Each structure stands twice: as structure tokens, then as C-alpha cells.
PyMOL Python script that loads the backbone (N, CA, C, O; Angstrom):
from pymol import cmd

cmd.read_pdbstr("""\
ATOM      1  N   GLU A   1      91.430  98.275 119.364  1.00  0.00           N
ATOM      2  CA  GLU A   1      90.507  99.301 118.822  1.00  0.00           C
ATOM      3  C   GLU A   1      91.905 100.758 118.926  1.00  0.00           C
ATOM      4  O   GLU A   1      91.769 101.942 118.619  1.00  0.00           O
ATOM      5  N   ASN A   2      93.004 100.121 119.407  1.00  0.00           N
ATOM      6  CA  ASN A   2      94.079 101.542 119.828  1.00  0.00           C
ATOM      7  C   ASN A   2      95.332 100.834 117.582  1.00  0.00           C
ATOM      8  O   ASN A   2      96.374 101.344 117.172  1.00  0.00           O
ATOM      9  N   ILE A   3      94.774 100.040 117.111  1.00  0.00           N
ATOM     10  CA  ILE A   3      95.108  99.746 115.697  1.00  0.00           C
ATOM     11  C   ILE A   3      93.974 100.969 115.193  1.00  0.00           C
ATOM     12  O   ILE A   3      94.384 102.048 114.766  1.00  0.00           O
ATOM     13  N   ALA A   4      92.574 100.666 115.296  1.00  0.00           N
ATOM     14  CA  ALA A   4      91.857 100.808 114.250  1.00  0.00           C
ATOM     15  C   ALA A   4      91.884 102.448 114.648  1.00  0.00           C
ATOM     16  O   ALA A   4      91.437 103.251 113.829  1.00  0.00           O
ATOM     17  N   LEU A   5      92.489 102.965 116.083  1.00  0.00           N
ATOM     18  CA  LEU A   5      92.893 104.526 115.810  1.00  0.00           C
ATOM     19  C   LEU A   5      94.646 104.712 114.990  1.00  0.00           C
ATOM     20  O   LEU A   5      94.191 105.225 113.968  1.00  0.00           O
ATOM     21  N   LYS A   6      95.339 104.694 114.866  1.00  0.00           N
ATOM     22  CA  LYS A   6      96.035 104.327 114.264  1.00  0.00           C
ATOM     23  C   LYS A   6      96.032 104.795 112.883  1.00  0.00           C
ATOM     24  O   LYS A   6      96.583 105.735 112.310  1.00  0.00           O
ATOM     25  N   ILE A   7      94.749 103.268 112.289  1.00  0.00           N
ATOM     26  CA  ILE A   7      94.439 103.531 111.176  1.00  0.00           C
ATOM     27  C   ILE A   7      93.660 104.656 111.098  1.00  0.00           C
ATOM     28  O   ILE A   7      94.219 105.533 110.440  1.00  0.00           O
ATOM     29  N   LYS A   8      92.921 104.868 111.387  1.00  0.00           N
ATOM     30  CA  LYS A   8      92.463 106.672 110.901  1.00  0.00           C
ATOM     31  C   LYS A   8      93.266 107.467 110.674  1.00  0.00           C
ATOM     32  O   LYS A   8      93.114 107.937 109.547  1.00  0.00           O
ATOM     33  N   LYS A   9      94.240 107.946 111.312  1.00  0.00           N
ATOM     34  CA  LYS A   9      95.155 108.482 111.031  1.00  0.00           C
ATOM     35  C   LYS A   9      96.236 108.473 109.438  1.00  0.00           C
ATOM     36  O   LYS A   9      96.866 109.299 108.777  1.00  0.00           O
ATOM     37  N   VAL A  10      96.135 107.970 109.425  1.00  0.00           N
ATOM     38  CA  VAL A  10      96.804 107.130 107.921  1.00  0.00           C
ATOM     39  C   VAL A  10      96.096 107.712 106.835  1.00  0.00           C
ATOM     40  O   VAL A  10      94.866 107.677 106.795  1.00  0.00           O
ATOM     41  N   LYS A  11      97.056 108.451 105.605  1.00  0.00           N
ATOM     42  CA  LYS A  11      95.982 108.214 104.905  1.00  0.00           C
ATOM     43  C   LYS A  11      97.552 107.899 103.200  1.00  0.00           C
ATOM     44  O   LYS A  11      98.695 108.267 102.926  1.00  0.00           O
ATOM     45  N   ILE A  12      96.298 106.902 102.541  1.00  0.00           N
ATOM     46  CA  ILE A  12      97.126 106.326 100.820  1.00  0.00           C
ATOM     47  C   ILE A  12      97.019 106.985 100.209  1.00  0.00           C
ATOM     48  O   ILE A  12      96.028 107.703 100.072  1.00  0.00           O
ATOM     49  N   SER A  13      97.825 106.993  99.714  1.00  0.00           N
ATOM     50  CA  SER A  13      97.858 108.126  98.218  1.00  0.00           C
ATOM     51  C   SER A  13      98.153 107.154  96.723  1.00  0.00           C
ATOM     52  O   SER A  13      99.362 106.982  96.566  1.00  0.00           O
ATOM     53  N   PHE A  14      97.341 106.542  95.688  1.00  0.00           N
ATOM     54  CA  PHE A  14      98.136 106.151  94.745  1.00  0.00           C
ATOM     55  C   PHE A  14      97.898 107.207  93.701  1.00  0.00           C
ATOM     56  O   PHE A  14      97.108 108.137  93.864  1.00  0.00           O
ATOM     57  N   LYS A  15      98.665 107.005  92.557  1.00  0.00           N
ATOM     58  CA  LYS A  15      99.462 106.796  91.337  1.00  0.00           C
ATOM     59  C   LYS A  15      98.759 106.125  90.067  1.00  0.00           C
ATOM     60  O   LYS A  15      99.026 105.114  89.417  1.00  0.00           O
ATOM     61  N   VAL A  16      97.452 107.384  89.947  1.00  0.00           N
ATOM     62  CA  VAL A  16      97.313 105.950  88.458  1.00  0.00           C
ATOM     63  C   VAL A  16      97.433 107.045  87.214  1.00  0.00           C
ATOM     64  O   VAL A  16      97.314 108.270  87.232  1.00  0.00           O
ATOM     65  N   LYS A  17      97.787 105.895  85.854  1.00  0.00           N
ATOM     66  CA  LYS A  17      97.377 107.299  84.387  1.00  0.00           C
ATOM     67  C   LYS A  17      95.918 107.327  84.136  1.00  0.00           C
ATOM     68  O   LYS A  17      95.088 106.490  84.495  1.00  0.00           O
ATOM     69  N   THR A  18      95.747 108.336  83.515  1.00  0.00           N
ATOM     70  CA  THR A  18      94.321 108.923  82.815  1.00  0.00           C
ATOM     71  C   THR A  18      94.503 108.934  81.707  1.00  0.00           C
ATOM     72  O   THR A  18      95.593 109.034  81.145  1.00  0.00           O
ATOM     73  N   GLY A  19      93.186 108.809  81.105  1.00  0.00           N
ATOM     74  CA  GLY A  19      93.572 109.043  79.711  1.00  0.00           C
ATOM     75  C   GLY A  19      92.687 110.285  79.915  1.00  0.00           C
ATOM     76  O   GLY A  19      92.592 110.896  80.979  1.00  0.00           O
ATOM     77  N   ALA A  20      91.542 110.828  77.856  1.00  0.00           N
ATOM     78  CA  ALA A  20      90.999 112.219  78.663  1.00  0.00           C
ATOM     79  C   ALA A  20      89.825 112.199  79.496  1.00  0.00           C
ATOM     80  O   ALA A  20      89.014 111.417  79.990  1.00  0.00           O
ATOM     81  N   PHE A  21      90.150 113.593  79.413  1.00  0.00           N
ATOM     82  CA  PHE A  21      88.788 113.287  80.721  1.00  0.00           C
ATOM     83  C   PHE A  21      89.013 113.053  82.406  1.00  0.00           C
ATOM     84  O   PHE A  21      88.262 112.974  83.378  1.00  0.00           O
ATOM     85  N   ASP A  22      90.256 112.999  82.212  1.00  0.00           N
ATOM     86  CA  ASP A  22      90.424 112.200  83.998  1.00  0.00           C
ATOM     87  C   ASP A  22      90.695 110.700  83.882  1.00  0.00           C
ATOM     88  O   ASP A  22      91.483 110.009  84.528  1.00  0.00           O
ATOM     89  N   LYS A  23      90.044 110.442  83.127  1.00  0.00           N
ATOM     90  CA  LYS A  23      89.419 108.645  83.198  1.00  0.00           C
ATOM     91  C   LYS A  23      90.179 107.643  83.363  1.00  0.00           C
ATOM     92  O   LYS A  23      90.778 107.149  82.407  1.00  0.00           O
ATOM     93  N   VAL A  24      90.287 107.161  84.628  1.00  0.00           N
ATOM     94  CA  VAL A  24      91.412 106.578  85.083  1.00  0.00           C
ATOM     95  C   VAL A  24      91.326 104.625  85.017  1.00  0.00           C
ATOM     96  O   VAL A  24      90.471 103.861  85.466  1.00  0.00           O
ATOM     97  N   PHE A  25      92.455 104.389  84.349  1.00  0.00           N
ATOM     98  CA  PHE A  25      92.920 103.438  83.697  1.00  0.00           C
ATOM     99  C   PHE A  25      92.936 101.831  84.554  1.00  0.00           C
ATOM    100  O   PHE A  25      93.995 101.622  85.147  1.00  0.00           O
ATOM    101  N   GLY A  26      92.208 101.065  84.625  1.00  0.00           N
ATOM    102  CA  GLY A  26      91.982 100.412  85.818  1.00  0.00           C
ATOM    103  C   GLY A  26      91.115 100.981  86.941  1.00  0.00           C
ATOM    104  O   GLY A  26      90.167 101.747  86.765  1.00  0.00           O
ATOM    105  N   SER A  27      91.725 100.334  88.584  1.00  0.00           N
ATOM    106  CA  SER A  27      90.373 100.825  89.258  1.00  0.00           C
ATOM    107  C   SER A  27      91.709 100.229  90.823  1.00  0.00           C
ATOM    108  O   SER A  27      92.537  99.319  90.791  1.00  0.00           O
ATOM    109  N   ILE A  28      91.446 101.003  91.731  1.00  0.00           N
ATOM    110  CA  ILE A  28      92.043 100.946  93.033  1.00  0.00           C
ATOM    111  C   ILE A  28      91.218  99.525  94.507  1.00  0.00           C
ATOM    112  O   ILE A  28      90.360  99.645  95.381  1.00  0.00           O
ATOM    113  N   SER A  29      91.872  98.658  94.159  1.00  0.00           N
ATOM    114  CA  SER A  29      90.647  97.345  94.421  1.00  0.00           C
ATOM    115  C   SER A  29      91.127  97.216  96.493  1.00  0.00           C
ATOM    116  O   SER A  29      91.700  98.083  97.153  1.00  0.00           O
ATOM    117  N   THR A  30      90.747  96.192  96.854  1.00  0.00           N
ATOM    118  CA  THR A  30      91.457  96.067  98.052  1.00  0.00           C
ATOM    119  C   THR A  30      92.434  95.282  98.099  1.00  0.00           C
ATOM    120  O   THR A  30      92.885  95.484  99.226  1.00  0.00           O
ATOM    121  N   LYS A  31      93.059  94.517  97.617  1.00  0.00           N
ATOM    122  CA  LYS A  31      93.636  94.087  97.055  1.00  0.00           C
ATOM    123  C   LYS A  31      95.634  94.653  97.656  1.00  0.00           C
ATOM    124  O   LYS A  31      96.622  94.133  98.174  1.00  0.00           O
ATOM    125  N   GLN A  32      95.043  96.410  96.945  1.00  0.00           N
ATOM    126  CA  GLN A  32      96.204  97.251  96.591  1.00  0.00           C
ATOM    127  C   GLN A  32      95.955  98.503  97.818  1.00  0.00           C
ATOM    128  O   GLN A  32      96.743  99.310  98.311  1.00  0.00           O
ATOM    129  N   ILE A  33      94.158  98.192  98.098  1.00  0.00           N
ATOM    130  CA  ILE A  33      94.463  99.113  99.866  1.00  0.00           C
ATOM    131  C   ILE A  33      95.346  98.163 100.721  1.00  0.00           C
ATOM    132  O   ILE A  33      96.533  98.446 100.884  1.00  0.00           O
ATOM    133  N   ALA A  34      94.833  97.100 101.245  1.00  0.00           N
ATOM    134  CA  ALA A  34      95.719  96.697 102.079  1.00  0.00           C
ATOM    135  C   ALA A  34      97.615  95.467 102.050  1.00  0.00           C
ATOM    136  O   ALA A  34      98.132  94.777 102.929  1.00  0.00           O
ATOM    137  N   SER A  35      98.201  95.897 100.022  1.00  0.00           N
ATOM    138  CA  SER A  35      99.352  95.985 100.282  1.00  0.00           C
ATOM    139  C   SER A  35      99.972  97.125 100.343  1.00  0.00           C
ATOM    140  O   SER A  35     101.190  97.215 100.194  1.00  0.00           O
ATOM    141  N   GLU A  36      98.847  98.573 100.675  1.00  0.00           N
ATOM    142  CA  GLU A  36     100.101  99.834 101.406  1.00  0.00           C
ATOM    143  C   GLU A  36      99.793  99.804 102.772  1.00  0.00           C
ATOM    144  O   GLU A  36     100.614 100.371 103.493  1.00  0.00           O
ATOM    145  N   LEU A  37      98.656  99.200 103.409  1.00  0.00           N
ATOM    146  CA  LEU A  37      98.629  98.759 104.672  1.00  0.00           C
ATOM    147  C   LEU A  37      99.455  98.563 105.106  1.00  0.00           C
ATOM    148  O   LEU A  37      99.944  99.482 105.763  1.00  0.00           O
ATOM    149  N   ASN A  38     100.074  97.454 105.059  1.00  0.00           N
ATOM    150  CA  ASN A  38     100.764  96.297 105.296  1.00  0.00           C
ATOM    151  C   ASN A  38     102.581  96.907 104.801  1.00  0.00           C
ATOM    152  O   ASN A  38     103.509  96.535 105.519  1.00  0.00           O
ATOM    153  N   LYS A  39     102.779  97.517 103.976  1.00  0.00           N
ATOM    154  CA  LYS A  39     103.986  98.225 103.898  1.00  0.00           C
ATOM    155  C   LYS A  39     103.573  99.149 104.981  1.00  0.00           C
ATOM    156  O   LYS A  39     104.414  99.522 105.798  1.00  0.00           O
ATOM    157  N   GLN A  40     102.615  99.459 105.034  1.00  0.00           N
ATOM    158  CA  GLN A  40     102.714 101.171 106.243  1.00  0.00           C
ATOM    159  C   GLN A  40     103.022  99.811 108.527  1.00  0.00           C
ATOM    160  O   GLN A  40     102.687 100.057 109.686  1.00  0.00           O
ATOM    161  N   GLY A  41     103.507  99.033 108.087  1.00  0.00           N
ATOM    162  CA  GLY A  41     103.343  98.172 109.502  1.00  0.00           C
ATOM    163  C   GLY A  41     101.952  97.454 109.522  1.00  0.00           C
ATOM    164  O   GLY A  41     102.082  96.238 109.665  1.00  0.00           O
ATOM    165  N   PHE A  42     100.865  97.810 109.435  1.00  0.00           N
ATOM    166  CA  PHE A  42      99.512  97.034 109.756  1.00  0.00           C
ATOM    167  C   PHE A  42      98.908  95.599 109.196  1.00  0.00           C
ATOM    168  O   PHE A  42      98.454  95.840 108.077  1.00  0.00           O
ATOM    169  N   ASN A  43      98.753  94.437 109.469  1.00  0.00           N
ATOM    170  CA  ASN A  43      98.385  93.477 109.037  1.00  0.00           C
ATOM    171  C   ASN A  43      97.175  93.529 108.925  1.00  0.00           C
ATOM    172  O   ASN A  43      96.563  92.982 109.842  1.00  0.00           O
ATOM    173  N   ILE A  44      96.347  94.165 107.830  1.00  0.00           N
ATOM    174  CA  ILE A  44      95.529  93.992 106.763  1.00  0.00           C
ATOM    175  C   ILE A  44      95.093  93.239 105.722  1.00  0.00           C
ATOM    176  O   ILE A  44      95.342  93.532 104.552  1.00  0.00           O
ATOM    177  N   ASP A  45      94.102  91.755 106.244  1.00  0.00           N
ATOM    178  CA  ASP A  45      93.543  90.607 105.194  1.00  0.00           C
ATOM    179  C   ASP A  45      92.489  92.238 104.479  1.00  0.00           C
ATOM    180  O   ASP A  45      91.959  93.207 105.022  1.00  0.00           O
ATOM    181  N   LYS A  46      92.673  91.629 102.657  1.00  0.00           N
ATOM    182  CA  LYS A  46      92.161  92.744 101.516  1.00  0.00           C
ATOM    183  C   LYS A  46      90.477  92.194 102.715  1.00  0.00           C
ATOM    184  O   LYS A  46      89.677  93.053 103.088  1.00  0.00           O
ATOM    185  N   LYS A  47      90.323  90.731 103.071  1.00  0.00           N
ATOM    186  CA  LYS A  47      89.007  90.367 102.641  1.00  0.00           C
ATOM    187  C   LYS A  47      88.203  91.615 104.385  1.00  0.00           C
ATOM    188  O   LYS A  47      86.983  91.590 104.545  1.00  0.00           O
ATOM    189  N   GLN A  48      88.978  92.386 105.261  1.00  0.00           N
ATOM    190  CA  GLN A  48      88.781  93.526 106.271  1.00  0.00           C
ATOM    191  C   GLN A  48      88.448  94.416 105.476  1.00  0.00           C
ATOM    192  O   GLN A  48      87.500  94.777 106.173  1.00  0.00           O
ATOM    193  N   ILE A  49      88.406  94.997 104.738  1.00  0.00           N
ATOM    194  CA  ILE A  49      88.215  95.716 103.735  1.00  0.00           C
ATOM    195  C   ILE A  49      86.758  95.976 103.125  1.00  0.00           C
ATOM    196  O   ILE A  49      85.916  95.197 102.678  1.00  0.00           O
ATOM    197  N   VAL A  50      86.783  97.572 103.299  1.00  0.00           N
ATOM    198  CA  VAL A  50      84.315  97.224 102.794  1.00  0.00           C
ATOM    199  C   VAL A  50      85.025  98.028 101.805  1.00  0.00           C
ATOM    200  O   VAL A  50      85.946  98.823 101.992  1.00  0.00           O
ATOM    201  N   LEU A  51      84.432  97.684 100.700  1.00  0.00           N
ATOM    202  CA  LEU A  51      84.409  98.316  99.310  1.00  0.00           C
ATOM    203  C   LEU A  51      83.728  97.870  97.923  1.00  0.00           C
ATOM    204  O   LEU A  51      84.043  97.212  96.932  1.00  0.00           O
ATOM    205  N   ASP A  52      82.283  98.809  98.546  1.00  0.00           N
ATOM    206  CA  ASP A  52      81.157  97.702  96.810  1.00  0.00           C
ATOM    207  C   ASP A  52      82.005  97.922  96.040  1.00  0.00           C
ATOM    208  O   ASP A  52      82.914  97.122  95.820  1.00  0.00           O
ATOM    209  N   THR A  53      81.871  99.235  95.374  1.00  0.00           N
ATOM    210  CA  THR A  53      83.080  98.652  94.218  1.00  0.00           C
ATOM    211  C   THR A  53      84.128  99.365  94.310  1.00  0.00           C
ATOM    212  O   THR A  53      84.373 100.311  95.058  1.00  0.00           O
ATOM    213  N   PRO A  54      85.036  98.635  93.133  1.00  0.00           N
ATOM    214  CA  PRO A  54      86.760  98.877  92.479  1.00  0.00           C
ATOM    215  C   PRO A  54      86.857 101.139  92.615  1.00  0.00           C
ATOM    216  O   PRO A  54      86.296 102.075  92.045  1.00  0.00           O
ATOM    217  N   ILE A  55      87.903 100.974  93.702  1.00  0.00           N
ATOM    218  CA  ILE A  55      87.991 102.278  92.929  1.00  0.00           C
ATOM    219  C   ILE A  55      87.899 102.882  92.420  1.00  0.00           C
ATOM    220  O   ILE A  55      88.206 103.661  93.322  1.00  0.00           O
ATOM    221  N   SER A  56      87.622 103.908  91.117  1.00  0.00           N
ATOM    222  CA  SER A  56      87.651 104.071  89.496  1.00  0.00           C
ATOM    223  C   SER A  56      87.956 105.560  89.255  1.00  0.00           C
ATOM    224  O   SER A  56      88.213 105.929  88.109  1.00  0.00           O
ATOM    225  N   SER A  57      87.944 106.298  90.122  1.00  0.00           N
ATOM    226  CA  SER A  57      87.944 107.771  89.837  1.00  0.00           C
ATOM    227  C   SER A  57      89.077 108.890  90.572  1.00  0.00           C
ATOM    228  O   SER A  57      89.802 108.408  91.443  1.00  0.00           O
ATOM    229  N   LEU A  58      89.199 110.002  90.320  1.00  0.00           N
ATOM    230  CA  LEU A  58      90.605 110.571  91.151  1.00  0.00           C
ATOM    231  C   LEU A  58      90.193 111.406  91.971  1.00  0.00           C
ATOM    232  O   LEU A  58      89.347 112.065  91.366  1.00  0.00           O
ATOM    233  N   GLY A  59      90.331 111.950  93.479  1.00  0.00           N
ATOM    234  CA  GLY A  59      89.978 111.687  94.472  1.00  0.00           C
ATOM    235  C   GLY A  59      89.980 110.980  96.390  1.00  0.00           C
ATOM    236  O   GLY A  59      90.264 109.905  96.920  1.00  0.00           O
ATOM    237  N   PHE A  60      89.527 112.230  96.819  1.00  0.00           N
ATOM    238  CA  PHE A  60      89.624 111.296  98.387  1.00  0.00           C
ATOM    239  C   PHE A  60      88.611 109.698  98.658  1.00  0.00           C
ATOM    240  O   PHE A  60      87.583 109.298  98.111  1.00  0.00           O
ATOM    241  N   PHE A  61      89.310 109.223  99.534  1.00  0.00           N
ATOM    242  CA  PHE A  61      87.606 108.467  99.511  1.00  0.00           C
ATOM    243  C   PHE A  61      87.622 107.474 100.874  1.00  0.00           C
ATOM    244  O   PHE A  61      88.363 106.526 101.132  1.00  0.00           O
ATOM    245  N   ASP A  62      86.741 107.944 101.489  1.00  0.00           N
ATOM    246  CA  ASP A  62      86.642 106.946 102.958  1.00  0.00           C
ATOM    247  C   ASP A  62      86.604 105.478 102.812  1.00  0.00           C
ATOM    248  O   ASP A  62      85.489 105.003 102.602  1.00  0.00           O
ATOM    249  N   VAL A  63      88.079 104.283 102.916  1.00  0.00           N
ATOM    250  CA  VAL A  63      87.304 103.110 103.394  1.00  0.00           C
ATOM    251  C   VAL A  63      87.579 102.635 104.285  1.00  0.00           C
ATOM    252  O   VAL A  63      88.703 102.597 104.786  1.00  0.00           O
ATOM    253  N   GLU A  64      85.932 101.850 104.937  1.00  0.00           N
ATOM    254  CA  GLU A  64      85.928 100.891 105.545  1.00  0.00           C
ATOM    255  C   GLU A  64      86.567 100.164 106.541  1.00  0.00           C
ATOM    256  O   GLU A  64      85.939  99.105 106.550  1.00  0.00           O
ATOM    257  N   ILE A  65      87.321 100.101 107.274  1.00  0.00           N
ATOM    258  CA  ILE A  65      88.207  97.717 107.263  1.00  0.00           C
ATOM    259  C   ILE A  65      87.158  98.333 108.767  1.00  0.00           C
ATOM    260  O   ILE A  65      86.783  99.386 109.284  1.00  0.00           O
ATOM    261  N   VAL A  66      87.004  96.001 109.047  1.00  0.00           N
ATOM    262  CA  VAL A  66      86.790  95.756 110.111  1.00  0.00           C
ATOM    263  C   VAL A  66      87.539  95.092 110.716  1.00  0.00           C
ATOM    264  O   VAL A  66      87.572  94.001 110.146  1.00  0.00           O
ATOM    265  N   LEU A  67      88.307  95.095 111.721  1.00  0.00           N
ATOM    266  CA  LEU A  67      89.396  94.649 112.487  1.00  0.00           C
ATOM    267  C   LEU A  67      88.647  93.835 113.041  1.00  0.00           C
ATOM    268  O   LEU A  67      89.346  92.868 113.343  1.00  0.00           O
ATOM    269  N   HIS A  68      87.030  93.582 113.522  1.00  0.00           N
ATOM    270  CA  HIS A  68      86.695  93.098 114.286  1.00  0.00           C
ATOM    271  C   HIS A  68      85.144  93.817 114.511  1.00  0.00           C
ATOM    272  O   HIS A  68      84.936  95.022 114.368  1.00  0.00           O
ATOM    273  N   LYS A  69      84.139  92.834 114.884  1.00  0.00           N
ATOM    274  CA  LYS A  69      82.830  92.140 114.649  1.00  0.00           C
ATOM    275  C   LYS A  69      82.529  93.953 115.325  1.00  0.00           C
ATOM    276  O   LYS A  69      81.793  94.642 114.619  1.00  0.00           O
ATOM    277  N   LYS A  70      82.888  94.369 116.146  1.00  0.00           N
ATOM    278  CA  LYS A  70      82.913  95.730 117.322  1.00  0.00           C
ATOM    279  C   LYS A  70      83.554  96.545 116.588  1.00  0.00           C
ATOM    280  O   LYS A  70      82.877  97.315 115.907  1.00  0.00           O
ATOM    281  N   VAL A  71      84.748  96.605 116.522  1.00  0.00           N
ATOM    282  CA  VAL A  71      86.292  97.461 115.329  1.00  0.00           C
ATOM    283  C   VAL A  71      85.876  97.307 114.308  1.00  0.00           C
ATOM    284  O   VAL A  71      85.744  96.362 113.530  1.00  0.00           O
ATOM    285  N   LYS A  72      85.537  98.888 114.344  1.00  0.00           N
ATOM    286  CA  LYS A  72      85.482  98.886 112.913  1.00  0.00           C
ATOM    287  C   LYS A  72      86.278 100.731 112.825  1.00  0.00           C
ATOM    288  O   LYS A  72      86.273 101.395 113.862  1.00  0.00           O
ATOM    289  N   THR A  73      86.826 101.276 111.650  1.00  0.00           N
ATOM    290  CA  THR A  73      87.707 102.219 111.678  1.00  0.00           C
ATOM    291  C   THR A  73      87.747 102.051 109.570  1.00  0.00           C
ATOM    292  O   THR A  73      87.677 101.155 108.728  1.00  0.00           O
ATOM    293  N   THR A  74      87.905 103.600 109.625  1.00  0.00           N
ATOM    294  CA  THR A  74      87.729 104.233 107.729  1.00  0.00           C
ATOM    295  C   THR A  74      89.658 104.547 107.658  1.00  0.00           C
ATOM    296  O   THR A  74      90.506 104.844 108.499  1.00  0.00           O
ATOM    297  N   VAL A  75      89.664 104.245 106.003  1.00  0.00           N
ATOM    298  CA  VAL A  75      91.756 105.247 106.451  1.00  0.00           C
ATOM    299  C   VAL A  75      91.312 105.897 104.830  1.00  0.00           C
ATOM    300  O   VAL A  75      90.812 105.415 103.813  1.00  0.00           O
ATOM    301  N   LYS A  76      91.637 106.783 105.107  1.00  0.00           N
ATOM    302  CA  LYS A  76      91.450 108.024 103.597  1.00  0.00           C
ATOM    303  C   LYS A  76      92.176 107.431 102.596  1.00  0.00           C
ATOM    304  O   LYS A  76      93.291 106.990 102.872  1.00  0.00           O
ATOM    305  N   VAL A  77      91.597 107.313 101.114  1.00  0.00           N
ATOM    306  CA  VAL A  77      92.594 106.658 100.474  1.00  0.00           C
ATOM    307  C   VAL A  77      92.298 108.176  98.986  1.00  0.00           C
ATOM    308  O   VAL A  77      91.256 108.215  98.332  1.00  0.00           O
ATOM    309  N   GLU A  78      93.184 108.958  98.839  1.00  0.00           N
ATOM    310  CA  GLU A  78      93.656 109.871  97.619  1.00  0.00           C
ATOM    311  C   GLU A  78      94.067 108.748  96.171  1.00  0.00           C
ATOM    312  O   GLU A  78      94.649 107.668  96.071  1.00  0.00           O
ATOM    313  N   VAL A  79      93.309 109.835  95.070  1.00  0.00           N
ATOM    314  CA  VAL A  79      93.645 108.637  93.907  1.00  0.00           C
ATOM    315  C   VAL A  79      94.314 110.151  93.283  1.00  0.00           C
ATOM    316  O   VAL A  79      93.700 111.218  93.256  1.00  0.00           O
ATOM    317  N   VAL A  80      95.312 109.989  92.942  1.00  0.00           N
ATOM    318  CA  VAL A  80      96.196 111.538  91.817  1.00  0.00           C
ATOM    319  C   VAL A  80      96.222 110.885  90.570  1.00  0.00           C
ATOM    320  O   VAL A  80      95.982 109.683  90.454  1.00  0.00           O
ATOM    321  N   LYS A  81      96.515 111.655  89.602  1.00  0.00           N
ATOM    322  CA  LYS A  81      96.797 111.042  87.913  1.00  0.00           C
ATOM    323  C   LYS A  81      98.854 111.682  87.875  1.00  0.00           C
ATOM    324  O   LYS A  81      99.543 111.485  86.874  1.00  0.00           O
TER     325      LYS A  81
END
""", "prot")
cmd.dss("prot")
cmd.show_as("cartoon", "prot")
cmd.util.cbc("prot")
cmd.orient("prot")
């Protein structure tokens, strides 16, 4: 639960290349989110990240992370060009 509170305060930012009308090339996957969280000292596996579809547009997103059956949290993900 302490880890959940720490993760909730974290904001991850991804810089992506965009085309016409700010269309994002590619998308942000659970693997990339897990990698960024691991760089910040959290031991998170991509399987713990709940993402129905990969993030493929600019903006802010709340991504759910399941640490345990009863412990869930969210991390803020920002996608900028």
C-alpha cells in the first residue's frame, strides 16, 4: 500500500513524433510504462499494468496498475510531441 501511494504521485512523460493533425506515430505500450517506472525505482512488470488499448494520442492518461489483488493504483502518463 505504501508503494501504491508513491506511484500515485508519479507522473511519466513520453515525447513522441507526430504527423499531420498531431497524429502520433506508434503508441505507448505497457512495456514502455513499466520501463519508465523501473527507472524511477519501482519494480513493476508490464503484466501489472492495465491498458485496454495502447496510448496513441497526445494528452494526459490515468493508467491503472495492479500491485496485488486488493491493491490497485494509478499513474499519470503524459504524451507530448
